[in-house]
C-alpha positions as a Python dict, from the first residue, in 0.01 Angstrom:
ca = {
    (1, 'X'): (0, 0, 0),
    (2, 'X'): (249, -112, -246),
    (3, 'X'): (554, 68, -263),
    (4, 'X'): (762, 204, -539),
    (5, 'X'): (1096, 368, -547),
    (6, 'X'): (1052, 501, -922),
    (7, 'X'): (700, 613, -891),
    (8, 'X'): (609, 576, -1269),
    (9, 'X'): (399, 207, -1375),
    (10, 'X'): (435, 112, -1693),
    (11, 'X'): (120, -163, -1733),
    (12, 'X'): (-5, -415, -2025),
    (13, 'X'): (-253, -716, -1980),
    (14, 'X'): (-141, -1067, -2164),
    (15, 'X'): (-262, -1341, -2240),
    (16, 'X'): (-236, -1668, -2432),
    (17, 'X'): (-346, -1533, -2735),
    (18, 'X'): (-53, -1210, -2749),
    (19, 'X'): (235, -1449, -2679),
    (20, 'X'): (337, -1472, -2976),
    (21, 'X'): (367, -1041, -3008),
    (22, 'X'): (451, -1011, -2667),
    (23, 'X'): (816, -991, -2717),
    (24, 'X'): (805, -658, -2942),
    (25, 'X'): (645, -509, -2654),
    (26, 'X'): (914, -615, -2414),
    (27, 'X'): (1166, -485, -2647),
    (28, 'X'): (1054, -163, -2707),
    (29, 'X'): (1048, -79, -2350),
    (30, 'X'): (1425, -192, -2309),
    (31, 'X'): (1509, 43, -2578),
    (32, 'X'): (1348, 337, -2402),
    (33, 'X'): (1537, 686, -2353),
    (34, 'X'): (1368, 712, -1958),
    (35, 'X'): (1402, 379, -1769),
    (36, 'X'): (1332, 475, -1412),
    (37, 'X'): (993, 259, -1414),
    (38, 'X'): (837, -63, -1268),
    (39, 'X'): (685, -282, -1526),
    (40, 'X'): (323, -382, -1395),
    (41, 'X'): (229, -699, -1605),
    (42, 'X'): (-137, -807, -1499),
    (43, 'X'): (-172, -1156, -1639),
    (44, 'X'): (-469, -1318, -1725),
    (45, 'X'): (-398, -1663, -1759),
    (46, 'X'): (-50, -1728, -1878),
    (47, 'X'): (119, -2051, -1763),
    (48, 'X'): (475, -2015, -1654),
    (49, 'X'): (486, -1644, -1743),
    (50, 'X'): (792, -1584, -1528),
    (51, 'X'): (959, -1830, -1701),
    (52, 'X'): (886, -1729, -2081),
    (53, 'X'): (979, -1360, -1991),
    (54, 'X'): (1330, -1457, -1795),
    (55, 'X'): (1526, -1297, -2056),
    (56, 'X'): (1400, -968, -1971),
    (57, 'X'): (1675, -698, -1837),
    (58, 'X'): (1464, -456, -1711),
    (59, 'X'): (1487, -438, -1314),
    (60, 'X'): (1147, -393, -1160),
    (61, 'X'): (867, -615, -1292),
    (62, 'X'): (574, -671, -1091),
    (63, 'X'): (379, -984, -1219),
    (64, 'X'): (-18, -967, -1131),
    (65, 'X'): (-194, -1300, -1193),
    (66, 'X'): (-577, -1194, -1242),
    (67, 'X'): (-891, -1315, -1448),
    (68, 'X'): (-1258, -1213, -1563),
    (69, 'X'): (-1413, -1050, -1801),
    (70, 'X'): (-1245, -775, -1990),
    (71, 'X'): (-1451, -565, -1793),
    (72, 'X'): (-1347, -685, -1437),
    (73, 'X'): (-1011, -735, -1533),
    (74, 'X'): (-1005, -308, -1635),
    (75, 'X'): (-1122, -271, -1288),
    (76, 'X'): (-898, -442, -1121),
    (77, 'X'): (-623, -323, -1275),
    (78, 'X'): (-765, 94, -1175),
    (79, 'X'): (-807, -57, -848),
    (80, 'X'): (-473, -200, -817),
    (81, 'X'): (-288, 173, -937),
    (82, 'X'): (-514, 399, -692),
    (83, 'X'): (-401, 216, -425),
    (84, 'X'): (7, 205, -519),
    (85, 'X'): (198, 513, -474),
    (86, 'X'): (278, 526, -794),
    (87, 'X'): (250, 878, -953),
    (88, 'X'): (208, 833, -1331),
    (89, 'X'): (111, 581, -1531),
    (90, 'X'): (212, 431, -1898),
    (91, 'X'): (-47, 185, -2104),
    (92, 'X'): (12, -28, -2358),
    (93, 'X'): (-109, -317, -2495),
    (94, 'X'): (77, -647, -2501),
    (95, 'X'): (84, -667, -2878),
    (96, 'X'): (184, -334, -2975),
    (97, 'X'): (485, -182, -2964),
    (98, 'X'): (635, 231, -2937),
    (99, 'X'): (876, 505, -3024),
    (100, 'X'): (1199, 480, -2756),
    (101, 'X'): (1071, 837, -2645),
    (102, 'X'): (712, 737, -2561),
    (103, 'X'): (786, 766, -2192),
    (104, 'X'): (1000, 1041, -2191),
    (105, 'X'): (808, 1247, -2380),
    (106, 'X'): (465, 1172, -2199),
    (107, 'X'): (610, 1222, -1856),
    (108, 'X'): (733, 1578, -1956),
    (109, 'X'): (369, 1652, -2094),
    (110, 'X'): (235, 1492, -1752),
    (111, 'X'): (446, 1717, -1533),
    (112, 'X'): (350, 1982, -1687),
    (113, 'X'): (33, 1954, -1546),
    (114, 'X'): (-198, 1759, -1829),
    (115, 'X'): (-378, 1406, -1685),
    (116, 'X'): (-375, 1247, -2027),
    (117, 'X'): (-159, 1251, -2305),
    (118, 'X'): (-292, 1064, -2583),
    (119, 'X'): (-6, 891, -2869),
    (120, 'X'): (-56, 874, -3223),
    (121, 'X'): (-55, 535, -3366),
    (122, 'X'): (90, 410, -3653),
    (123, 'X'): (-115, 64, -3789),
    (124, 'X'): (94, -185, -3900),
    (125, 'X'): (-6, -524, -3977),
    (126, 'X'): (59, -896, -3801),
    (127, 'X'): (438, -900, -3946),
    (128, 'X'): (519, -534, -3797),
    (129, 'X'): (463, -421, -4169),
    (130, 'X'): (348, -45, -4196),
    (131, 'X'): (0, -4, -4341),
    (132, 'X'): (-56, 347, -4227),
    (133, 'X'): (179, 624, -4019),
    (134, 'X'): (74, 848, -3794),
    (135, 'X'): (-275, 800, -3864),
    (136, 'X'): (-454, 1033, -3623),
    (137, 'X'): (-228, 1289, -3710),
    (138, 'X'): (-382, 1344, -4038),
    (139, 'X'): (-658, 1484, -3839),
    (140, 'X'): (-503, 1610, -3476),
    (141, 'X'): (-270, 1845, -3397),
    (142, 'X'): (27, 1813, -3191),
    (143, 'X'): (-129, 1953, -2889),
    (144, 'X'): (-478, 1950, -2944),
    (145, 'X'): (-729, 1964, -2644),
    (146, 'X'): (-963, 1620, -2667),
    (147, 'X'): (-1295, 1768, -2514),
    (148, 'X'): (-1603, 1634, -2444),
    (149, 'X'): (-1765, 1749, -2738),
    (150, 'X'): (-1541, 1501, -2917),
    (151, 'X'): (-1527, 1207, -2736),
    (152, 'X'): (-1918, 1224, -2706),
    (153, 'X'): (-1937, 1144, -3085),
    (154, 'X'): (-1580, 929, -3162),
    (155, 'X'): (-1310, 831, -2956),
    (156, 'X'): (-903, 821, -2956),
    (157, 'X'): (-798, 747, -2609),
    (158, 'X'): (-727, 350, -2521),
    (159, 'X'): (-519, 195, -2292),
    (160, 'X'): (-278, 122, -2567),
    (161, 'X'): (-191, 459, -2642),
    (162, 'X'): (-228, 668, -2347),
    (163, 'X'): (-4, 785, -2011),
    (164, 'X'): (-211, 939, -1742),
    (165, 'X'): (-147, 1094, -1359),
    (166, 'X'): (-266, 789, -1144),
    (167, 'X'): (-457, 1055, -894),
    (168, 'X'): (-648, 1132, -1216),
    (169, 'X'): (-826, 801, -1242),
    (170, 'X'): (-1208, 875, -1212),
    (171, 'X'): (-1393, 841, -890),
    (172, 'X'): (-1623, 567, -1062),
    (173, 'X'): (-1418, 296, -1198),
    (174, 'X'): (-1659, 30, -1231),
    (175, 'X'): (-1818, -100, -1535),
    (176, 'X'): (-2098, -334, -1651),
    (177, 'X'): (-2015, -683, -1694),
    (178, 'X'): (-2136, -627, -2103),
    (179, 'X'): (-1999, -306, -2144),
    (180, 'X'): (-1807, -313, -2509),
    (181, 'X'): (-1637, 40, -2522),
    (182, 'X'): (-1468, 46, -2197),
    (183, 'X'): (-1126, 260, -2229),
    (184, 'X'): (-1400, 529, -2423),
    (185, 'X'): (-1619, 504, -2097),
    (186, 'X'): (-1306, 539, -1893),
    (187, 'X'): (-1176, 845, -2046),
    (188, 'X'): (-1525, 997, -2093),
    (189, 'X'): (-1587, 984, -1678),
    (190, 'X'): (-1226, 1133, -1691),
    (191, 'X'): (-1380, 1433, -1916),
    (192, 'X'): (-1669, 1481, -1681),
    (193, 'X'): (-1449, 1518, -1388),
    (194, 'X'): (-1259, 1803, -1610),
    (195, 'X'): (-982, 1625, -1638),
    (196, 'X'): (-758, 1734, -1953),
    (197, 'X'): (-653, 1540, -2204),
    (198, 'X'): (-398, 1650, -2490),
    (199, 'X'): (-265, 1449, -2805),
    (200, 'X'): (106, 1385, -2881),
    (201, 'X'): (201, 1344, -3224),
    (202, 'X'): (557, 1296, -3153),
    (203, 'X'): (513, 973, -2978),
    (204, 'X'): (460, 641, -3193),
    (205, 'X'): (209, 359, -3082),
    (206, 'X'): (270, 82, -3335),
    (207, 'X'): (-97, -50, -3333),
    (208, 'X'): (-143, -409, -3440),
    (209, 'X'): (-387, -527, -3685),
    (210, 'X'): (-490, -886, -3655),
    (211, 'X'): (-837, -1072, -3581),
    (212, 'X'): (-798, -1069, -3221),
    (213, 'X'): (-796, -693, -3245),
    (214, 'X'): (-1166, -597, -3109),
    (215, 'X'): (-1141, -242, -3242),
    (216, 'X'): (-906, -224, -3525),
    (217, 'X'): (-922, 20, -3801),
    (218, 'X'): (-976, -249, -4084),
    (219, 'X'): (-1199, -124, -4399),
    (220, 'X'): (-1528, 37, -4310),
    (221, 'X'): (-1824, -255, -4370),
    (222, 'X'): (-2186, -272, -4311),
    (223, 'X'): (-2103, -470, -4042),
    (224, 'X'): (-1853, -280, -3867),
    (225, 'X'): (-2086, 34, -3902),
    (226, 'X'): (-2364, -220, -3751),
    (227, 'X'): (-2100, -288, -3453),
    (228, 'X'): (-2052, 81, -3403),
    (229, 'X'): (-2416, 168, -3364),
    (230, 'X'): (-2476, -103, -3116),
    (231, 'X'): (-2165, -5, -2916),
    (232, 'X'): (-2231, 372, -2929),
    (233, 'X'): (-2626, 290, -2822),
    (234, 'X'): (-2470, 69, -2504),
    (235, 'X'): (-2214, 325, -2428),
    (236, 'X'): (-2426, 624, -2402),
    (237, 'X'): (-2721, 391, -2234),
    (238, 'X'): (-2443, 366, -1963),
    (239, 'X'): (-2356, 710, -1914),
    (240, 'X'): (-2729, 828, -1884),
    (241, 'X'): (-2729, 836, -1495),
    (242, 'X'): (-2365, 1014, -1528),
    (243, 'X'): (-2446, 1317, -1800),
    (244, 'X'): (-2767, 1425, -1923),
    (245, 'X'): (-2657, 1557, -2206),
    (246, 'X'): (-2608, 1189, -2317),
    (247, 'X'): (-2992, 1115, -2298),
    (248, 'X'): (-3044, 1268, -2651),
    (249, 'X'): (-2779, 1094, -2809),
    (250, 'X'): (-2904, 746, -2645),
    (251, 'X'): (-3253, 875, -2796),
    (252, 'X'): (-3106, 906, -3136),
    (253, 'X'): (-2959, 587, -3158),
    (254, 'X'): (-3272, 435, -3025),
    (255, 'X'): (-3447, 554, -3315),
    (256, 'X'): (-3174, 431, -3543),
    (257, 'X'): (-3188, 140, -3487),
    (258, 'X'): (-3602, 130, -3538),
    (259, 'X'): (-3515, 262, -3830),
    (260, 'X'): (-3280, 20, -3961),
    (261, 'X'): (-3526, -278, -3900),
    (262, 'X'): (-3666, -192, -4251),
    (263, 'X'): (-3410, -366, -4486),
    (264, 'X'): (-3492, -49, -4743),
    (265, 'X'): (-3319, 156, -4493),
    (266, 'X'): (-3047, -7, -4377),
    (267, 'X'): (-2928, 3, -4757),
    (268, 'X'): (-2990, 360, -4768),
    (269, 'X'): (-2825, 408, -4420),
    (270, 'X'): (-2490, 246, -4510),
    (271, 'X'): (-2493, 339, -4872),
    (272, 'X'): (-2516, 712, -4721),
    (273, 'X'): (-2202, 636, -4469),
    (274, 'X'): (-1994, 481, -4752),
    (275, 'X'): (-2006, 788, -4952),
    (276, 'X'): (-1917, 985, -4687),
    (277, 'X'): (-1563, 841, -4760),
    (278, 'X'): (-1434, 883, -4417),
    (279, 'X'): (-1061, 946, -4398),
    (280, 'X'): (-875, 740, -4110),
    (281, 'X'): (-1211, 751, -3919),
    (282, 'X'): (-1154, 766, -3486),
    (283, 'X'): (-1281, 460, -3342),
    (284, 'X'): (-1712, 467, -3352),
    (285, 'X'): (-1692, 710, -3558),
    (286, 'X'): (-1842, 579, -3897),
    (287, 'X'): (-2152, 551, -3688),
    (288, 'X'): (-2407, 845, -3784),
    (289, 'X'): (-2752, 935, -3618),
    (290, 'X'): (-3035, 998, -3900),
    (291, 'X'): (-2994, 1391, -3825),
    (292, 'X'): (-2617, 1405, -3891),
    (293, 'X'): (-2697, 1202, -4219),
    (294, 'X'): (-2983, 1421, -4261),
    (295, 'X'): (-3198, 1149, -4356),
    (296, 'X'): (-3536, 1196, -4232),
}
């Protein structure tokens, strides 16, 4: 059993590629209005990390060394949290940073019985220049519930912009090694266990867009659409044994990939997606079924 006086764990994963941006994450933590937390840094390959963050003034910093695929690392993190006595977890990506009351505001919501809080994101470039302010708020209302029907088709929940009650972690925390959308699968499993997820527009996560960001909100392109299609197909396949309602979605995306194997069909499909002019699309939302696009 891991002992903590504070019961609140703020956690992130750091790896060598994110080190140039990690200071922004740490400074944002030092500026938080609520400071009674432990910082858990899951270290994937940074040498002499203790020395590199020795300037940090936070009292309780715990470094846990781990390695493996992204799926394996996620599994190890959730196992660690489930075996701890922390009550609340505040997740954040090590290349991002956030508003000064993020922890305080999220804890207030969690203590009212909500299982997961989803923060708004502000898109910034690698140099912290603002690209889009309050990306999710253009389509979601403060306090809006994120339900299963919503998350079947798209996602707004990641380990960069969520906080959750640790006892709400799904029973199944293991992921296939080739899974792509790990966070999407994690929070879908929460909803399948009837957990509550609420959007909080008051807190901001500054979500950095750069070449190492695997699921950023870059401009919609044919390549991005195809990546989303393949991700959704894998996602629905992973869920076939957990919820029967995902079978039709899986079959529709199998049909879609067959349809797109013909070059003329690909042109028609991508053209139809681009004509939708999706405003601030959520993660994976740009991939649509033939039925949604009314393509026969």
